[in-house]
FIZA-99216 format. One record per residue (C-alpha): residue number from 1; residue in one letter; x, y, z. Coordinates in pm, whole numbers, plus 50000, padded with zeros to 5 digits. Layout:
N
+-----+------+-------+-------+-------+
| seq | type |    xx |    yy |    zz |
+-----+------+-------+-------+-------+
| NUM |    A |     X |     Y |     Z |
...
+-----+------+-------+-------+-------+
# end
This chain:
228
+-----+------+-------+-------+-------+
| seq | type |    xx |    yy |    zz |
+-----+------+-------+-------+-------+
|   1 |    M | 28855 | 95363 | 60902 |
|   2 |    I | 28648 | 95244 | 60604 |
|   3 |    K | 28294 | 95153 | 60712 |
|   4 |    D | 28115 | 94828 | 60629 |
|   5 |    N | 27873 | 95004 | 60391 |
|   6 |    V | 28164 | 95124 | 60171 |
|   7 |    E | 28325 | 94905 | 59906 |
|   8 |    I | 28634 | 95018 | 59712 |
|   9 |    I | 28699 | 94852 | 59375 |
|  10 |    R | 29037 | 94909 | 59212 |
|  11 |    C | 29025 | 94965 | 58837 |
|  12 |    K | 29323 | 95010 | 58607 |
|  13 |    D | 29165 | 95292 | 58406 |
|  14 |    K | 28845 | 95484 | 58345 |
|  15 |    K | 28731 | 95237 | 58078 |
|  16 |    E | 28743 | 94948 | 58322 |
|  17 |    A | 28571 | 95156 | 58589 |
|  18 |    S | 28296 | 95259 | 58348 |
|  19 |    E | 28237 | 94897 | 58242 |
|  20 |    K | 28220 | 94792 | 58607 |
|  21 |    A | 27982 | 95076 | 58686 |
|  22 |    L | 27752 | 94966 | 58402 |
|  23 |    E | 27761 | 94611 | 58538 |
|  24 |    L | 27666 | 94737 | 58885 |
|  25 |    L | 27388 | 94956 | 58748 |
|  26 |    S | 27249 | 94671 | 58539 |
|  27 |    K | 27206 | 94463 | 58855 |
|  28 |    A | 27068 | 94740 | 59076 |
|  29 |    V | 26847 | 94950 | 58848 |
|  30 |    D | 26489 | 94867 | 58751 |
|  31 |    K | 26160 | 95046 | 58680 |
|  32 |    D | 26126 | 95134 | 59050 |
|  33 |    T | 26461 | 95318 | 59051 |
|  34 |    L | 26519 | 95692 | 59034 |
|  35 |    L | 26870 | 95724 | 58891 |
|  36 |    F | 27065 | 96044 | 58956 |
|  37 |    L | 27347 | 96146 | 58722 |
|  38 |    S | 27629 | 96391 | 58788 |
|  39 |    G | 27842 | 96587 | 58545 |
|  40 |    G | 28217 | 96631 | 58519 |
|  41 |    T | 28473 | 96426 | 58331 |
|  42 |    S | 28455 | 96107 | 58540 |
|  43 |    P | 28121 | 95958 | 58426 |
|  44 |    D | 28106 | 96061 | 58058 |
|  45 |    L | 28236 | 95727 | 57929 |
|  46 |    L | 27985 | 95543 | 58149 |
|  47 |    Y | 27701 | 95739 | 57991 |
|  48 |    Q | 27830 | 95647 | 57645 |
|  49 |    L | 27833 | 95280 | 57745 |
|  50 |    I | 27476 | 95299 | 57877 |
|  51 |    A | 27366 | 95455 | 57548 |
|  52 |    R | 27539 | 95184 | 57342 |
|  53 |    D | 27421 | 94897 | 57562 |
|  54 |    K | 27058 | 95012 | 57538 |
|  55 |    K | 26949 | 94781 | 57823 |
|  56 |    L | 26938 | 95005 | 58130 |
|  57 |    R | 26579 | 95109 | 58202 |
|  58 |    P | 26534 | 95304 | 58528 |
|  59 |    G | 26196 | 95451 | 58617 |
|  60 |    A | 26339 | 95800 | 58568 |
|  61 |    I | 26668 | 95988 | 58550 |
|  62 |    A | 26742 | 96324 | 58711 |
|  63 |    L | 27047 | 96549 | 58735 |
|  64 |    I | 27239 | 96600 | 59059 |
|  65 |    D | 27362 | 96952 | 58990 |
|  66 |    E | 27409 | 97204 | 58713 |
|  67 |    R | 27607 | 97509 | 58611 |
|  68 |    Y | 27349 | 97787 | 58586 |
|  69 |    G | 27282 | 97945 | 58247 |
|  70 |    L | 27052 | 97907 | 57950 |
|  71 |    P | 26934 | 97550 | 57877 |
|  72 |    M | 27200 | 97347 | 57695 |
|  73 |    H | 27472 | 97610 | 57739 |
|  74 |    E | 27819 | 97490 | 57644 |
|  75 |    N | 27945 | 97414 | 57997 |
|  76 |    S | 27624 | 97258 | 58126 |
|  77 |    N | 27598 | 96903 | 58252 |
|  78 |    E | 27291 | 96849 | 58036 |
|  79 |    K | 27498 | 96938 | 57728 |
|  80 |    M | 27770 | 96690 | 57827 |
|  81 |    I | 27514 | 96415 | 57878 |
|  82 |    E | 27344 | 96497 | 57549 |
|  83 |    N | 27679 | 96461 | 57372 |
|  84 |    T | 27726 | 96106 | 57507 |
|  85 |    G | 27418 | 95985 | 57320 |
|  86 |    L | 27242 | 95888 | 57643 |
|  87 |    V | 26947 | 96124 | 57595 |
|  88 |    R | 26867 | 95962 | 57260 |
|  89 |    H | 26848 | 95624 | 57436 |
|  90 |    L | 26621 | 95764 | 57707 |
|  91 |    N | 26390 | 95921 | 57449 |
|  92 |    N | 26375 | 95600 | 57246 |
|  93 |    E | 26282 | 95398 | 57556 |
|  94 |    G | 26038 | 95658 | 57691 |
|  95 |    I | 26237 | 95701 | 58013 |
|  96 |    P | 26157 | 96034 | 58185 |
|  97 |    Y | 26462 | 96261 | 58210 |
|  98 |    F | 26457 | 96558 | 58444 |
|  99 |    K | 26698 | 96842 | 58371 |
| 100 |    I | 26747 | 97152 | 58582 |
| 101 |    L | 26793 | 97455 | 58359 |
| 102 |    K | 26511 | 97684 | 58249 |
| 103 |    E | 26505 | 98039 | 58122 |
| 104 |    D | 26437 | 98193 | 58462 |
| 105 |    N | 26596 | 98341 | 58774 |
| 106 |    M | 26849 | 98105 | 58936 |
| 107 |    D | 26667 | 98089 | 59271 |
| 108 |    I | 26333 | 98022 | 59100 |
| 109 |    V | 26491 | 97743 | 58893 |
| 110 |    A | 26627 | 97586 | 59213 |
| 111 |    E | 26287 | 97606 | 59385 |
| 112 |    Q | 26113 | 97447 | 59088 |
| 113 |    Y | 26366 | 97166 | 59069 |
| 114 |    E | 26327 | 97102 | 59441 |
| 115 |    Q | 25952 | 97053 | 59388 |
| 116 |    T | 26031 | 96807 | 59108 |
| 117 |    I | 26276 | 96615 | 59328 |
| 118 |    Q | 26029 | 96592 | 59616 |
| 119 |    K | 25767 | 96442 | 59384 |
| 120 |    L | 26019 | 96195 | 59239 |
| 121 |    F | 26134 | 96085 | 59585 |
| 122 |    K | 25774 | 96005 | 59678 |
| 123 |    K | 25714 | 95814 | 59355 |
| 124 |    F | 26023 | 95592 | 59347 |
| 125 |    P | 26115 | 95356 | 59634 |
| 126 |    K | 26475 | 95313 | 59515 |
| 127 |    K | 26720 | 95600 | 59460 |
| 128 |    L | 27067 | 95546 | 59316 |
| 129 |    A | 27324 | 95809 | 59223 |
| 130 |    V | 27635 | 95815 | 59003 |
| 131 |    M | 27873 | 96062 | 59164 |
| 132 |    G | 28220 | 96209 | 59138 |
| 133 |    I | 28456 | 96373 | 59386 |
| 134 |    G | 28671 | 96675 | 59309 |
| 135 |    S | 29033 | 96718 | 59410 |
| 136 |    D | 28914 | 96989 | 59652 |
| 137 |    G | 28671 | 96743 | 59813 |
| 138 |    H | 28352 | 96875 | 59658 |
| 139 |    T | 28077 | 96637 | 59548 |
| 140 |    A | 27758 | 96709 | 59355 |
| 141 |    G | 27770 | 97090 | 59335 |
| 142 |    I | 27843 | 97121 | 59707 |
| 143 |    K | 28166 | 97316 | 59744 |
| 144 |    P | 28380 | 97314 | 60060 |
| 145 |    G | 28253 | 97572 | 60308 |
| 146 |    L | 27913 | 97615 | 60145 |
| 147 |    D | 27652 | 97777 | 60370 |
| 148 |    Y | 27291 | 97704 | 60282 |
| 149 |    D | 26944 | 97664 | 60428 |
| 150 |    H | 26939 | 97305 | 60558 |
| 151 |    S | 26563 | 97282 | 60515 |
| 152 |    R | 26623 | 97286 | 60139 |
| 153 |    W | 26683 | 96986 | 59911 |
| 154 |    V | 26800 | 97200 | 59619 |
| 155 |    V | 26991 | 97529 | 59648 |
| 156 |    A | 27145 | 97786 | 59418 |
| 157 |    Y | 27455 | 97992 | 59493 |
| 158 |    D | 27706 | 98219 | 59322 |
| 159 |    D | 28070 | 98140 | 59391 |
| 160 |    I | 28180 | 98490 | 59296 |
| 161 |    N | 28534 | 98483 | 59153 |
| 162 |    G | 28556 | 98116 | 59249 |
| 163 |    P | 28579 | 97802 | 59030 |
| 164 |    F | 28215 | 97696 | 59083 |
| 165 |    G | 28051 | 98006 | 58942 |
| 166 |    K | 27672 | 98003 | 58955 |
| 167 |    R | 27557 | 97658 | 59060 |
| 168 |    I | 27237 | 97471 | 59140 |
| 169 |    T | 27274 | 97149 | 59338 |
| 170 |    L | 27102 | 96888 | 59549 |
| 171 |    T | 27195 | 96932 | 59915 |
| 172 |    F | 27311 | 96679 | 60174 |
| 173 |    E | 26949 | 96662 | 60293 |
| 174 |    A | 26841 | 96535 | 59951 |
| 175 |    L | 27141 | 96303 | 59920 |
| 176 |    N | 27043 | 96149 | 60254 |
| 177 |    E | 26741 | 96002 | 60075 |
| 178 |    V | 26958 | 95809 | 59825 |
| 179 |    N | 26997 | 95435 | 59891 |
| 180 |    E | 27313 | 95368 | 59692 |
| 181 |    F | 27603 | 95568 | 59549 |
| 182 |    I | 27840 | 95462 | 59273 |
| 183 |    I | 28138 | 95699 | 59282 |
| 184 |    I | 28401 | 95720 | 59008 |
| 185 |    V | 28727 | 95874 | 59133 |
| 186 |    F | 29041 | 95882 | 58919 |
| 187 |    G | 29382 | 96048 | 58943 |
| 188 |    E | 29659 | 96076 | 59203 |
| 189 |    N | 29548 | 96434 | 59267 |
| 190 |    K | 29248 | 96285 | 59449 |
| 191 |    R | 29442 | 96044 | 59673 |
| 192 |    A | 29456 | 96286 | 59966 |
| 193 |    I | 29082 | 96347 | 59948 |
| 194 |    L | 29002 | 95975 | 59945 |
| 195 |    E | 29224 | 95924 | 60248 |
| 196 |    K | 29080 | 96220 | 60438 |
| 197 |    M | 28716 | 96135 | 60375 |
| 198 |    F | 28747 | 95819 | 60586 |
| 199 |    Q | 28892 | 96010 | 60877 |
| 200 |    E | 28686 | 96221 | 61115 |
| 201 |    Q | 28611 | 96513 | 60887 |
| 202 |    D | 28343 | 96781 | 60895 |
| 203 |    I | 28130 | 96752 | 60581 |
| 204 |    K | 28104 | 97130 | 60548 |
| 205 |    S | 28481 | 97163 | 60503 |
| 206 |    L | 28513 | 96831 | 60317 |
| 207 |    P | 28182 | 96747 | 60143 |
| 208 |    A | 28314 | 96408 | 60021 |
| 209 |    A | 28322 | 96294 | 60385 |
| 210 |    F | 27944 | 96268 | 60355 |
| 211 |    Y | 27984 | 95921 | 60203 |
| 212 |    A | 28186 | 95795 | 60499 |
| 213 |    K | 27925 | 95924 | 60745 |
| 214 |    N | 27618 | 95811 | 60551 |
| 215 |    S | 27452 | 95471 | 60601 |
| 216 |    A | 27371 | 95419 | 60232 |
| 217 |    K | 27559 | 95163 | 60024 |
| 218 |    V | 27869 | 95327 | 59870 |
| 219 |    I | 28080 | 95174 | 59593 |
| 220 |    I | 28395 | 95363 | 59492 |
| 221 |    L | 28560 | 95279 | 59159 |
| 222 |    T | 28913 | 95415 | 59153 |
| 223 |    D | 29267 | 95367 | 59026 |
| 224 |    I | 29407 | 95480 | 59362 |
| 225 |    N | 29554 | 95220 | 59595 |
| 226 |    L | 29476 | 95343 | 59945 |
| 227 |    D | 29710 | 95081 | 60096 |
| 228 |    S | 30019 | 95239 | 59935 |
+-----+------+-------+-------+-------+
# end
């Protein structure tokens, strides 16, 4: 059953979803907002639109998760966001932008980013996140079955021989502090996950179920018709 705090908006394609997401962000985001951005292929067009529009001015922007490696490595989320032109807009407007990667040990990088996140959470009364959901049910960098220290807000792990590789991510404990999520989900390969996440699912085995169990406002932009 879909909860009252969840709204699903059907969009014909990613362009329409990205335009709608920008509209939602424009209404919700102001100088008191900490805006979290995720990587992947779902939000890249949205970031391009924000850069072109030049009107969105959050108090700060921070990354949700990252593929570990040297700063700006080819598969990093920060590299993808840089390529959309968004960072240029942030620099021009003087909007603080907090990336994850540094030339240091993965666990140390995670600890340092956690300290940054804790300070940002204290500073900004509003927290909003742009998220995606994988066809395996992962969200942020939280993979299905991930074991971690639940006192932590940022963790690092190595998915040896798995698709996630070395990853640094905000945890559910950090995501619990977010007031609103805008989730972009496209493709029939994600239908089963969208259906399952609104059933009684354990968030460890299906991380996307977090949004159905959370009390924050959740807006899902998707081309999937859950009634069919």
